[in-house]
N, C-alpha and C positions, 0 to 999 in steps of 0.2 A: 832498160828500163821503158824505151819509150816503143820497144813493142809490147808492153806490160799496159802502158798507159792505153794506146790505141787496141789492145785486145785482140793483137793480132794472131796467127797461128804457126808466122814465121819461127823456123826452129825449134819448133815444140812436132812431139809426136802423139797422137791420140788416132781411138777407133775412128772411123770414120762413119760414123751414125747403123753400123748394119744390126737390122734387128733379128733375133734369134727367138721365135718361139717351142715351146716344149708342148708336144701334147697331154693333155691329163695322164695318158694312158702309160706315158713314157717317163712321168715325174717320178724322182726318186724320194727318200727318204725328206722329212722336213730339213727344211734348216734349224739348229739353235744356238741362241747367242744370248748372253746376259751382259750388256753393259752400262755403263751408266754415262748421259747425255752432258750435255756443256750444263745445264740446271742444277744437276746435282741427283737428279730424275732416275731411276732405273727402266731401260728397255729390256726387256726378253721378249723372245720369239714363243713363249707360254703364255705371255700375258696377252698377245697380237693374235693367239688363232682364231679362229672366226671372222679375221679383217684381211684385205686384200692389204700387202705392205708393199710400199715403194719406196726403196732404199738406190739414195742415188751417193756415187761414191767420188768426191771432187776436194780439191785442195786452193786457195785462196789464190794464187800465182796463175792459176791454171786460166789461159786464154778461153777454151771453148767453157768451161764451169762455169763464168762468168755470163757467156754470151747465151745458155740455157737455161741460165737464173731465172728469168722470167717466166719463161714458158712453164718450169717445175711449178715456180708459185704462181700462176692461174691454172695448172689441173689444181693443184694443195686446192685453192681457194674454195674451187668450184664441189671438195668435198669436204669442207672444213667443220660442215654443222652432221654431215655423217658418222654413224658410230663405226663403219662399213670399210672403211681406208681411213689406212694409218700411213705417214711420210715420217723418212727418219733420214737425214743427212749422218752420211761418215764420213770425216774429213780424215785423210789419210795420209795427209805430209802437218800440218798447221798443228801449232801450241793456240792455244787460246783466247790471248790476246789477237790474232791473228786473223782466228775463225770467227771471231766475235765482227769485228770489224766487216767482215764480208760478210755477213749475216745480216749488221744494217745496214751496208751500204747497199744491200739486193734486197732487201725486207724479206729476209726468208725466217716465216712463221714456222716452221716444224722445227721440232729438236736434230740436234747434230750431237751424233759423237765422236769424241775425240779419238781415232782410231791409229793415230802414229808413234806411240810408243806398244803398244799392246799387239796391235793387229787384231782383237779379238773379233770385229765382222767381217774382215778379209779373213780371214781363219774361218771361219761358219760358213764358206762359202767352198770351201775345199771338196772335190770331188763333185763338185757343183759344177753351173756355166758361173766360172769365176770370172770376177771385173780385171778384165784383163786391161785394161786401159784405164787413165781417167781423159772425161768421165764417163763414166758405167752408172748404168742405173737399172736395177733389177728387180723385175715383180715379182712375189711372193703371192699363193692364192691361199683362199681363205683356211687352207691345209697346211700353212708354214711351207710349203715345198716351190720351189723356183717355177714361175711361171713362162719366164721370158727377159729378156736381156736387153739394151740396147747399149750396143760398144761405140762410144764417141759422145757426142753435145746433141742431146734433142733439141732439134729444132724445129720445133713449131707444138702446139698443145696436139693437134689430132691423133697421133702416134700413141702418146702417153694414154692419152682420154680414150683410144680403142682398147688399148691391151689392160688399163683398169678396167673397164665396163665390160669387156667382156670376161673377167674374171668375175664381178659382182653377180652377173648374169648365169655362172657356170656354177657360184657358191651358192647361189638362189635353189639352180636345178636339182644341187645334189641331199 
């Protein structure tokens, strides 16, 4: 409990923050998913085509997830008025009340899919660059293909801003 309160990563295994980018020519088929977010709204890959999509895989008692929340929020806020970027949280372990408490505490303003029972969002990554640790952040290009993954906590805004802006630029060029 003390580790949880302090937000340390002692006795916790997560990714190391490694970034994997997939060149446009090496990207495979678009990711397909359809799930309900914690507000009861449907989130689907089909509806998100044409946007750069940031999928963040997390759960409430994950220390690096708490540490990265402010950076995800900052980048989300940067694109909040844009119709070109969508953020979706994917909670991989928690029930609704626990996830909602995390979202209130860390002022998360984008929708979250509770994926612990069905694994819909995680299964959508099968055969792709999967979220093999928590947290993991996956960026989909405007065609719905995996463009990049950060395995572990986002430790600032610059990497995620660059990944998103690169895909926005590529989407406008195509």
